[in-house]
N, CA, C and O atoms as a CHARMM CRD file, in Angstrom:
* protein
*
  308
    1    1 MET  N     36.27300 -42.94700 -26.40600 PROA 1      0.00000
    2    1 MET  CA    36.12300 -41.55100 -26.16000 PROA 1      0.00000
    3    1 MET  C     36.61500 -41.26700 -24.78200 PROA 1      0.00000
    4    1 MET  O     36.42800 -42.08200 -23.87800 PROA 1      0.00000
    5    2 THR  N     37.24400 -40.12600 -24.59000 PROA 2      0.00000
    6    2 THR  CA    37.92500 -39.85700 -23.30800 PROA 2      0.00000
    7    2 THR  C     36.85500 -39.35800 -22.28500 PROA 2      0.00000
    8    2 THR  O     35.74000 -38.99500 -22.65800 PROA 2      0.00000
    9    3 GLU  N     37.22200 -39.35800 -21.06000 PROA 3      0.00000
   10    3 GLU  CA    36.27700 -38.93700 -20.02400 PROA 3      0.00000
   11    3 GLU  C     35.96300 -37.44900 -20.27700 PROA 3      0.00000
   12    3 GLU  O     34.79700 -37.05800 -20.23300 PROA 3      0.00000
   13    4 GLN  N     36.95700 -36.63800 -20.53400 PROA 4      0.00000
   14    4 GLN  CA    36.71200 -35.28100 -20.78300 PROA 4      0.00000
   15    4 GLN  C     35.76700 -35.00300 -21.90700 PROA 4      0.00000
   16    4 GLN  O     34.91100 -34.12100 -21.84700 PROA 4      0.00000
   17    5 ALA  N     35.95700 -35.80000 -22.95400 PROA 5      0.00000
   18    5 ALA  CA    35.04300 -35.63100 -24.17100 PROA 5      0.00000
   19    5 ALA  C     33.63700 -35.99200 -23.82200 PROA 5      0.00000
   20    5 ALA  O     32.69100 -35.35700 -24.28800 PROA 5      0.00000
   21    6 LEU  N     33.47600 -37.06000 -22.96500 PROA 6      0.00000
   22    6 LEU  CA    32.12700 -37.48400 -22.64600 PROA 6      0.00000
   23    6 LEU  C     31.47100 -36.45000 -21.69700 PROA 6      0.00000
   24    6 LEU  O     30.27500 -36.19400 -21.83500 PROA 6      0.00000
   25    7 LEU  N     32.17700 -35.87500 -20.78400 PROA 7      0.00000
   26    7 LEU  CA    31.60700 -34.91000 -19.91800 PROA 7      0.00000
   27    7 LEU  C     31.30200 -33.57000 -20.60600 PROA 7      0.00000
   28    7 LEU  O     30.49000 -32.79100 -20.10600 PROA 7      0.00000
   29    8 LYS  N     31.92700 -33.30900 -21.71200 PROA 8      0.00000
   30    8 LYS  CA    31.54000 -32.07600 -22.48800 PROA 8      0.00000
   31    8 LYS  C     30.15300 -32.25800 -23.09100 PROA 8      0.00000
   32    8 LYS  O     29.57300 -31.26600 -23.53300 PROA 8      0.00000
   33    9 ARG  N     29.59800 -33.42800 -23.13600 PROA 9      0.00000
   34    9 ARG  CA    28.26200 -33.70400 -23.70600 PROA 9      0.00000
   35    9 ARG  C     27.22100 -33.24500 -22.71500 PROA 9      0.00000
   36    9 ARG  O     26.05800 -33.10900 -23.09500 PROA 9      0.00000
   37   10 ILE  N     27.55500 -33.00600 -21.51100 PROA 10     0.00000
   38   10 ILE  CA    26.62100 -32.64200 -20.44200 PROA 10     0.00000
   39   10 ILE  C     26.69900 -31.15200 -20.11200 PROA 10     0.00000
   40   10 ILE  O     27.79500 -30.65800 -19.84700 PROA 10     0.00000
   41   11 VAL  N     25.65900 -30.46500 -20.11500 PROA 11     0.00000
   42   11 VAL  CA    25.69000 -29.04300 -19.81500 PROA 11     0.00000
   43   11 VAL  C     24.71100 -28.72500 -18.65700 PROA 11     0.00000
   44   11 VAL  O     23.70900 -29.39800 -18.41400 PROA 11     0.00000
   45   12 VAL  N     25.11400 -27.60900 -17.95800 PROA 12     0.00000
   46   12 VAL  CA    24.18400 -27.10900 -16.88000 PROA 12     0.00000
   47   12 VAL  C     24.00100 -25.62400 -17.31300 PROA 12     0.00000
   48   12 VAL  O     24.94900 -24.86300 -17.50400 PROA 12     0.00000
   49   13 ASN  N     22.74900 -25.30300 -17.44400 PROA 13     0.00000
   50   13 ASN  CA    22.37900 -23.92400 -17.82000 PROA 13     0.00000
   51   13 ASN  C     21.12900 -23.56300 -17.08900 PROA 13     0.00000
   52   13 ASN  O     20.10500 -24.21800 -17.28200 PROA 13     0.00000
   53   14 PRO  N     21.15600 -22.55700 -16.25900 PROA 14     0.00000
   54   14 PRO  CA    19.99700 -22.17200 -15.42700 PROA 14     0.00000
   55   14 PRO  C     18.78100 -21.95700 -16.24100 PROA 14     0.00000
   56   14 PRO  O     17.67600 -22.10800 -15.72000 PROA 14     0.00000
   57   15 ASP  N     18.91300 -21.59700 -17.54800 PROA 15     0.00000
   58   15 ASP  CA    17.77600 -21.36000 -18.48500 PROA 15     0.00000
   59   15 ASP  C     17.20100 -22.66500 -19.06600 PROA 15     0.00000
   60   15 ASP  O     16.17700 -22.61300 -19.74700 PROA 15     0.00000
   61   16 ILE  N     17.79000 -23.77000 -18.83500 PROA 16     0.00000
   62   16 ILE  CA    17.35400 -25.00300 -19.37600 PROA 16     0.00000
   63   16 ILE  C     17.06500 -25.99800 -18.21000 PROA 16     0.00000
   64   16 ILE  O     17.93700 -26.29300 -17.39300 PROA 16     0.00000
   65   17 MET  N     15.82400 -26.49100 -18.17400 PROA 17     0.00000
   66   17 MET  CA    15.35700 -27.45800 -17.14600 PROA 17     0.00000
   67   17 MET  C     15.75600 -27.00100 -15.75300 PROA 17     0.00000
   68   17 MET  O     16.08800 -27.83200 -14.90800 PROA 17     0.00000
   69   18 LEU  N     15.72900 -25.69100 -15.49300 PROA 18     0.00000
   70   18 LEU  CA    15.89000 -25.11100 -14.12500 PROA 18     0.00000
   71   18 LEU  C     17.29500 -25.37900 -13.68700 PROA 18     0.00000
   72   18 LEU  O     17.56500 -25.40600 -12.48600 PROA 18     0.00000
   73   19 GLY  N     18.23800 -25.58700 -14.64400 PROA 19     0.00000
   74   19 GLY  CA    19.70000 -25.69900 -14.25900 PROA 19     0.00000
   75   19 GLY  C     20.08300 -27.14400 -14.03800 PROA 19     0.00000
   76   19 GLY  O     21.24400 -27.41100 -13.73000 PROA 19     0.00000
   77   20 LYS  N     19.16100 -28.10500 -14.17900 PROA 20     0.00000
   78   20 LYS  CA    19.57300 -29.48000 -14.11400 PROA 20     0.00000
   79   20 LYS  C     20.58700 -29.84300 -15.25000 PROA 20     0.00000
   80   20 LYS  O     20.53300 -29.29000 -16.34900 PROA 20     0.00000
   81   21 PRO  N     21.51200 -30.79700 -14.93300 PROA 21     0.00000
   82   21 PRO  CA    22.28700 -31.18900 -15.99700 PROA 21     0.00000
   83   21 PRO  C     21.56100 -31.95600 -17.12700 PROA 21     0.00000
   84   21 PRO  O     20.78600 -32.87700 -16.87100 PROA 21     0.00000
   85   22 VAL  N     21.83200 -31.55000 -18.36700 PROA 22     0.00000
   86   22 VAL  CA    21.11600 -32.16800 -19.56700 PROA 22     0.00000
   87   22 VAL  C     22.18800 -32.56100 -20.50900 PROA 22     0.00000
   88   22 VAL  O     23.33700 -32.12900 -20.42300 PROA 22     0.00000
   89   23 ILE  N     21.73700 -33.47700 -21.50200 PROA 23     0.00000
   90   23 ILE  CA    22.54600 -33.91200 -22.58000 PROA 23     0.00000
   91   23 ILE  C     22.59000 -32.58500 -23.56200 PROA 23     0.00000
   92   23 ILE  O     21.54300 -32.02200 -23.88400 PROA 23     0.00000
   93   24 ARG  N     23.75700 -32.17500 -23.96900 PROA 24     0.00000
   94   24 ARG  CA    23.99900 -30.98000 -24.76400 PROA 24     0.00000
   95   24 ARG  C     23.02500 -30.91000 -25.91200 PROA 24     0.00000
   96   24 ARG  O     22.85300 -31.92800 -26.58300 PROA 24     0.00000
   97   25 GLY  N     22.35500 -29.77700 -26.20600 PROA 25     0.00000
   98   25 GLY  CA    21.46400 -29.59300 -27.34900 PROA 25     0.00000
   99   25 GLY  C     20.10100 -30.17500 -27.13300 PROA 25     0.00000
  100   25 GLY  O     19.30100 -30.19800 -28.06800 PROA 25     0.00000
  101   26 THR  N     19.78200 -30.66700 -25.90400 PROA 26     0.00000
  102   26 THR  CA    18.50300 -31.32900 -25.61500 PROA 26     0.00000
  103   26 THR  C     17.92700 -30.70900 -24.25100 PROA 26     0.00000
  104   26 THR  O     18.53100 -29.88300 -23.56600 PROA 26     0.00000
  105   27 ARG  N     16.71800 -31.21900 -23.98000 PROA 27     0.00000
  106   27 ARG  CA    16.23000 -30.91200 -22.62900 PROA 27     0.00000
  107   27 ARG  C     16.11500 -32.22800 -21.89100 PROA 27     0.00000
  108   27 ARG  O     15.35900 -32.31400 -20.92300 PROA 27     0.00000
  109   28 LEU  N     16.84100 -33.26500 -22.31300 PROA 28     0.00000
  110   28 LEU  CA    16.83900 -34.57600 -21.68800 PROA 28     0.00000
  111   28 LEU  C     17.85700 -34.57800 -20.45900 PROA 28     0.00000
  112   28 LEU  O     19.06500 -34.44300 -20.65200 PROA 28     0.00000
  113   29 THR  N     17.32100 -34.73600 -19.21500 PROA 29     0.00000
  114   29 THR  CA    18.15800 -34.53400 -18.07700 PROA 29     0.00000
  115   29 THR  C     18.91700 -35.86200 -17.77700 PROA 29     0.00000
  116   29 THR  O     18.47300 -36.96600 -18.09000 PROA 29     0.00000
  117   30 VAL  N     20.11000 -35.65000 -17.13800 PROA 30     0.00000
  118   30 VAL  CA    20.86700 -36.85200 -16.68600 PROA 30     0.00000
  119   30 VAL  C     20.09700 -37.58200 -15.75500 PROA 30     0.00000
  120   30 VAL  O     20.16900 -38.81100 -15.77300 PROA 30     0.00000
  121   31 GLU  N     19.32200 -36.96300 -14.89000 PROA 31     0.00000
  122   31 GLU  CA    18.49800 -37.61600 -13.92800 PROA 31     0.00000
  123   31 GLU  C     17.53500 -38.60000 -14.63400 PROA 31     0.00000
  124   31 GLU  O     17.43600 -39.74800 -14.20000 PROA 31     0.00000
  125   32 MET  N     16.83800 -38.19800 -15.68200 PROA 32     0.00000
  126   32 MET  CA    15.94200 -39.03300 -16.43100 PROA 32     0.00000
  127   32 MET  C     16.61700 -40.28700 -17.03300 PROA 32     0.00000
  128   32 MET  O     16.09800 -41.40100 -16.97200 PROA 32     0.00000
  129   33 VAL  N     17.78200 -40.03900 -17.60700 PROA 33     0.00000
  130   33 VAL  CA    18.52600 -41.12000 -18.25000 PROA 33     0.00000
  131   33 VAL  C     18.89700 -42.15000 -17.25000 PROA 33     0.00000
  132   33 VAL  O     18.71600 -43.34700 -17.47300 PROA 33     0.00000
  133   34 VAL  N     19.45600 -41.66300 -16.06200 PROA 34     0.00000
  134   34 VAL  CA    19.88800 -42.63600 -15.05400 PROA 34     0.00000
  135   34 VAL  C     18.71600 -43.36000 -14.44500 PROA 34     0.00000
  136   34 VAL  O     18.78800 -44.55800 -14.16800 PROA 34     0.00000
  137   35 GLU  N     17.61100 -42.62100 -14.23100 PROA 35     0.00000
  138   35 GLU  CA    16.47300 -43.33100 -13.61200 PROA 35     0.00000
  139   35 GLU  C     15.86000 -44.38400 -14.58700 PROA 35     0.00000
  140   35 GLU  O     15.44500 -45.46700 -14.17600 PROA 35     0.00000
  141   36 LYS  N     15.82500 -44.03100 -15.83700 PROA 36     0.00000
  142   36 LYS  CA    15.26100 -45.05300 -16.76500 PROA 36     0.00000
  143   36 LYS  C     16.19100 -46.27200 -16.84800 PROA 36     0.00000
  144   36 LYS  O     15.69200 -47.39200 -16.95800 PROA 36     0.00000
  145   37 ILE  N     17.47600 -46.10900 -16.80200 PROA 37     0.00000
  146   37 ILE  CA    18.42200 -47.27600 -16.80400 PROA 37     0.00000
  147   37 ILE  C     18.16700 -47.97400 -15.47500 PROA 37     0.00000
  148   37 ILE  O     18.09200 -49.20200 -15.51400 PROA 37     0.00000
  149   38 ALA  N     18.03800 -47.42300 -14.42400 PROA 38     0.00000
  150   38 ALA  CA    17.87200 -48.06600 -13.13700 PROA 38     0.00000
  151   38 ALA  C     16.63100 -48.96400 -13.18700 PROA 38     0.00000
  152   38 ALA  O     16.61300 -50.04900 -12.60500 PROA 38     0.00000
  153   39 TYR  N     15.55000 -48.47400 -13.92100 PROA 39     0.00000
  154   39 TYR  CA    14.30700 -49.34500 -14.03600 PROA 39     0.00000
  155   39 TYR  C     14.37000 -50.35800 -15.19100 PROA 39     0.00000
  156   39 TYR  O     13.37500 -50.99900 -15.53000 PROA 39     0.00000
  157   40 GLY  N     15.55400 -50.48200 -15.77600 PROA 40     0.00000
  158   40 GLY  CA    15.66900 -51.58100 -16.76800 PROA 40     0.00000
  159   40 GLY  C     15.64200 -51.21900 -18.21200 PROA 40     0.00000
  160   40 GLY  O     15.73300 -52.08000 -19.08600 PROA 40     0.00000
  161   41 THR  N     15.51400 -49.91300 -18.47300 PROA 41     0.00000
  162   41 THR  CA    15.54300 -49.50900 -19.83800 PROA 41     0.00000
  163   41 THR  C     16.88300 -49.72200 -20.42400 PROA 41     0.00000
  164   41 THR  O     17.88300 -49.36700 -19.80100 PROA 41     0.00000
  165   42 THR  N     16.96300 -50.29700 -21.61800 PROA 42     0.00000
  166   42 THR  CA    18.28400 -50.47200 -22.27900 PROA 42     0.00000
  167   42 THR  C     18.66500 -49.22200 -23.08000 PROA 42     0.00000
  168   42 THR  O     17.88000 -48.30500 -23.32200 PROA 42     0.00000
  169   43 PHE  N     19.93100 -49.27300 -23.46400 PROA 43     0.00000
  170   43 PHE  CA    20.40700 -48.10900 -24.25100 PROA 43     0.00000
  171   43 PHE  C     19.63800 -48.06900 -25.60800 PROA 43     0.00000
  172   43 PHE  O     19.30900 -46.99700 -26.11800 PROA 43     0.00000
  173   44 GLU  N     19.37900 -49.22300 -26.14600 PROA 44     0.00000
  174   44 GLU  CA    18.60300 -49.23000 -27.39300 PROA 44     0.00000
  175   44 GLU  C     17.17300 -48.65900 -27.20700 PROA 44     0.00000
  176   44 GLU  O     16.68200 -47.90400 -28.04600 PROA 44     0.00000
  177   45 ASP  N     16.53400 -49.03300 -26.10600 PROA 45     0.00000
  178   45 ASP  CA    15.18000 -48.45300 -25.82800 PROA 45     0.00000
  179   45 ASP  C     15.25400 -46.97100 -25.66200 PROA 45     0.00000
  180   45 ASP  O     14.39200 -46.25800 -26.17400 PROA 45     0.00000
  181   46 LEU  N     16.25800 -46.46800 -24.96100 PROA 46     0.00000
  182   46 LEU  CA    16.39400 -45.00800 -24.81200 PROA 46     0.00000
  183   46 LEU  C     16.49100 -44.28700 -26.13100 PROA 46     0.00000
  184   46 LEU  O     15.92400 -43.21200 -26.32800 PROA 46     0.00000
  185   47 GLN  N     17.29300 -44.96800 -27.10800 PROA 47     0.00000
  186   47 GLN  CA    17.50300 -44.33300 -28.34400 PROA 47     0.00000
  187   47 GLN  C     16.23900 -44.54600 -29.23500 PROA 47     0.00000
  188   47 GLN  O     16.08400 -43.78600 -30.19100 PROA 47     0.00000
  189   48 LYS  N     15.40700 -45.44200 -29.01100 PROA 48     0.00000
  190   48 LYS  CA    14.10400 -45.50000 -29.73600 PROA 48     0.00000
  191   48 LYS  C     13.22000 -44.43300 -29.20900 PROA 48     0.00000
  192   48 LYS  O     12.58600 -43.72700 -29.99300 PROA 48     0.00000
  193   49 ASP  N     13.14100 -44.27300 -27.89500 PROA 49     0.00000
  194   49 ASP  CA    12.28000 -43.15500 -27.24600 PROA 49     0.00000
  195   49 ASP  C     12.84500 -41.80600 -27.57900 PROA 49     0.00000
  196   49 ASP  O     12.05000 -40.90200 -27.83800 PROA 49     0.00000
  197   50 TYR  N     14.10900 -41.58200 -27.59900 PROA 50     0.00000
  198   50 TYR  CA    14.75500 -40.31600 -27.75300 PROA 50     0.00000
  199   50 TYR  C     15.80200 -40.47600 -28.94600 PROA 50     0.00000
  200   50 TYR  O     17.00400 -40.56300 -28.69500 PROA 50     0.00000
  201   51 PRO  N     15.33000 -40.51200 -30.20600 PROA 51     0.00000
  202   51 PRO  CA    16.27200 -40.81100 -31.31000 PROA 51     0.00000
  203   51 PRO  C     17.31800 -39.76200 -31.54900 PROA 51     0.00000
  204   51 PRO  O     18.18200 -39.94800 -32.40700 PROA 51     0.00000
  205   52 PHE  N     17.27800 -38.64200 -30.81000 PROA 52     0.00000
  206   52 PHE  CA    18.29700 -37.65400 -31.10300 PROA 52     0.00000
  207   52 PHE  C     19.50800 -37.88900 -30.08100 PROA 52     0.00000
  208   52 PHE  O     20.47200 -37.12400 -30.12200 PROA 52     0.00000
  209   53 ILE  N     19.46200 -38.91600 -29.18900 PROA 53     0.00000
  210   53 ILE  CA    20.64400 -39.11900 -28.35800 PROA 53     0.00000
  211   53 ILE  C     21.45500 -40.34300 -28.90300 PROA 53     0.00000
  212   53 ILE  O     20.92100 -41.26600 -29.51900 PROA 53     0.00000
  213   54 THR  N     22.74900 -40.27200 -28.63300 PROA 54     0.00000
  214   54 THR  CA    23.66700 -41.36400 -29.00800 PROA 54     0.00000
  215   54 THR  C     24.08000 -42.27200 -27.78300 PROA 54     0.00000
  216   54 THR  O     23.81700 -41.98400 -26.61500 PROA 54     0.00000
  217   55 THR  N     24.72100 -43.34200 -28.16600 PROA 55     0.00000
  218   55 THR  CA    25.25900 -44.15300 -27.04700 PROA 55     0.00000
  219   55 THR  C     26.29400 -43.35700 -26.18500 PROA 55     0.00000
  220   55 THR  O     26.32200 -43.50600 -24.96300 PROA 55     0.00000
  221   56 ASP  N     27.08100 -42.57400 -26.79000 PROA 56     0.00000
  222   56 ASP  CA    27.98800 -41.72300 -26.04900 PROA 56     0.00000
  223   56 ASP  C     27.25600 -40.65800 -25.15600 PROA 56     0.00000
  224   56 ASP  O     27.75400 -40.28400 -24.09400 PROA 56     0.00000
  225   57 ASP  N     26.09300 -40.19700 -25.61100 PROA 57     0.00000
  226   57 ASP  CA    25.35200 -39.32200 -24.73500 PROA 57     0.00000
  227   57 ASP  C     24.83800 -40.04800 -23.45400 PROA 57     0.00000
  228   57 ASP  O     24.82000 -39.47100 -22.36700 PROA 57     0.00000
  229   58 ILE  N     24.43600 -41.29100 -23.61800 PROA 58     0.00000
  230   58 ILE  CA    23.97200 -42.06000 -22.49400 PROA 58     0.00000
  231   58 ILE  C     25.16600 -42.36300 -21.51000 PROA 58     0.00000
  232   58 ILE  O     25.05600 -42.24700 -20.29000 PROA 58     0.00000
  233   59 ARG  N     26.18900 -42.71600 -22.08000 PROA 59     0.00000
  234   59 ARG  CA    27.44800 -43.01000 -21.29100 PROA 59     0.00000
  235   59 ARG  C     27.82900 -41.73100 -20.61700 PROA 59     0.00000
  236   59 ARG  O     28.19000 -41.78900 -19.44200 PROA 59     0.00000
  237   60 ALA  N     27.78600 -40.59400 -21.23200 PROA 60     0.00000
  238   60 ALA  CA    28.18900 -39.36900 -20.62100 PROA 60     0.00000
  239   60 ALA  C     27.23400 -39.02300 -19.43900 PROA 60     0.00000
  240   60 ALA  O     27.67300 -38.50100 -18.41400 PROA 60     0.00000
  241   61 ALA  N     25.94000 -39.32100 -19.60500 PROA 61     0.00000
  242   61 ALA  CA    24.97500 -39.13300 -18.43500 PROA 61     0.00000
  243   61 ALA  C     25.30900 -39.99500 -17.28600 PROA 61     0.00000
  244   61 ALA  O     25.22400 -39.57600 -16.13200 PROA 61     0.00000
  245   62 LEU  N     25.68800 -41.19600 -17.58100 PROA 62     0.00000
  246   62 LEU  CA    26.09500 -42.18100 -16.45800 PROA 62     0.00000
  247   62 LEU  C     27.39700 -41.68600 -15.76200 PROA 62     0.00000
  248   62 LEU  O     27.51300 -41.69500 -14.53700 PROA 62     0.00000
  249   63 LEU  N     28.34900 -41.26300 -16.59000 PROA 63     0.00000
  250   63 LEU  CA    29.58500 -40.82600 -16.03800 PROA 63     0.00000
  251   63 LEU  C     29.44300 -39.58000 -15.21400 PROA 63     0.00000
  252   63 LEU  O     30.04600 -39.44200 -14.15000 PROA 63     0.00000
  253   64 TYR  N     28.61500 -38.64700 -15.73400 PROA 64     0.00000
  254   64 TYR  CA    28.40800 -37.44100 -14.97200 PROA 64     0.00000
  255   64 TYR  C     27.76700 -37.70900 -13.57800 PROA 64     0.00000
  256   64 TYR  O     28.15300 -37.10900 -12.57400 PROA 64     0.00000
  257   65 ALA  N     26.79200 -38.61700 -13.56000 PROA 65     0.00000
  258   65 ALA  CA    26.17000 -39.02600 -12.32700 PROA 65     0.00000
  259   65 ALA  C     27.14600 -39.67100 -11.40000 PROA 65     0.00000
  260   65 ALA  O     27.19500 -39.34900 -10.21200 PROA 65     0.00000
  261   66 ALA  N     27.91500 -40.56400 -11.91900 PROA 66     0.00000
  262   66 ALA  CA    29.03800 -41.19900 -11.09400 PROA 66     0.00000
  263   66 ALA  C     29.98600 -40.16400 -10.51200 PROA 66     0.00000
  264   66 ALA  O     30.33500 -40.17800  -9.33200 PROA 66     0.00000
  265   67 LYS  N     30.39000 -39.25500 -11.41700 PROA 67     0.00000
  266   67 LYS  CA    31.41000 -38.19700 -10.88800 PROA 67     0.00000
  267   67 LYS  C     30.72400 -37.28600  -9.84800 PROA 67     0.00000
  268   67 LYS  O     31.38000 -36.82900  -8.91200 PROA 67     0.00000
  269   68 SER  N     29.43300 -37.02400  -9.99800 PROA 68     0.00000
  270   68 SER  CA    28.65200 -36.17000  -8.99800 PROA 68     0.00000
  271   68 SER  C     28.61700 -36.93700  -7.68900 PROA 68     0.00000
  272   68 SER  O     28.88600 -36.35700  -6.63600 PROA 68     0.00000
  273   69 LEU  N     28.30100 -38.19700  -7.72000 PROA 69     0.00000
  274   69 LEU  CA    28.13500 -38.96800  -6.44900 PROA 69     0.00000
  275   69 LEU  C     29.55900 -39.15700  -5.80000 PROA 69     0.00000
  276   69 LEU  O     29.66200 -39.30100  -4.58200 PROA 69     0.00000
  277   70 ALA  N     30.56200 -39.15400  -6.56400 PROA 70     0.00000
  278   70 ALA  CA    31.94000 -39.38500  -5.95800 PROA 70     0.00000
  279   70 ALA  C     32.26500 -38.34600  -4.93500 PROA 70     0.00000
  280   70 ALA  O     33.12200 -38.55400  -4.07600 PROA 70     0.00000
  281   71 HSD  N     31.53100 -37.12900  -5.02300 PROA 71     0.00000
  282   71 HSD  CA    31.85500 -36.08400  -4.08900 PROA 71     0.00000
  283   71 HSD  C     30.91900 -35.90800  -2.96400 PROA 71     0.00000
  284   71 HSD  O     31.00500 -34.93700  -2.21300 PROA 71     0.00000
  285   72 GLU  N     30.00100 -36.85400  -2.82900 PROA 72     0.00000
  286   72 GLU  CA    28.97400 -36.87000  -1.81200 PROA 72     0.00000
  287   72 GLU  C     29.59300 -37.48200  -0.53600 PROA 72     0.00000
  288   72 GLU  O     30.39800 -38.41100  -0.59600 PROA 72     0.00000
  289   73 ASP  N     29.19300 -36.93700   0.58700 PROA 73     0.00000
  290   73 ASP  CA    29.52600 -37.44700   1.88000 PROA 73     0.00000
  291   73 ASP  C     28.30200 -38.21300   2.38600 PROA 73     0.00000
  292   73 ASP  O     27.18300 -37.70300   2.42700 PROA 73     0.00000
  293   74 ILE  N     28.58000 -39.49900   2.78000 PROA 74     0.00000
  294   74 ILE  CA    27.49400 -40.40000   3.23700 PROA 74     0.00000
  295   74 ILE  C     27.72200 -40.50600   4.85300 PROA 74     0.00000
  296   74 ILE  O     28.82200 -40.76800   5.34000 PROA 74     0.00000
  297   75 TYR  N     26.63200 -40.28800   5.56200 PROA 75     0.00000
  298   75 TYR  CA    26.68700 -40.50100   7.03200 PROA 75     0.00000
  299   75 TYR  C     25.64600 -41.52900   7.42900 PROA 75     0.00000
  300   75 TYR  O     24.49300 -41.48400   7.00000 PROA 75     0.00000
  301   76 ALA  N     26.09200 -42.46000   8.26600 PROA 76     0.00000
  302   76 ALA  CA    25.13400 -43.43700   8.74800 PROA 76     0.00000
  303   76 ALA  C     24.23300 -42.80900   9.75200 PROA 76     0.00000
  304   76 ALA  O     24.61300 -41.98600  10.58400 PROA 76     0.00000
  305   77 ALA  N     22.93200 -43.27700   9.61500 PROA 77     0.00000
  306   77 ALA  CA    21.94600 -42.71600  10.56400 PROA 77     0.00000
  307   77 ALA  C     21.95300 -43.34400  11.89300 PROA 77     0.00000
  308   77 ALA  O     21.17400 -42.95700  12.76300 PROA 77     0.00000
């Protein structure tokens, strides 16, 4: 699946989850997906907990997060 096709799976709508990016057609935020993976949740575990998401949805959330961070400026304290 192309990058553009993956990113179309993520939507930002001020009426859904206060405008946080979510997987299209759900209220599952990119933030939640990334955090769960950071704590060791597998793709398979996510799909058991949220049977309405696909592997491509999870990949889309990770790609969206990576693309968002690519535009961040980091300054040493």
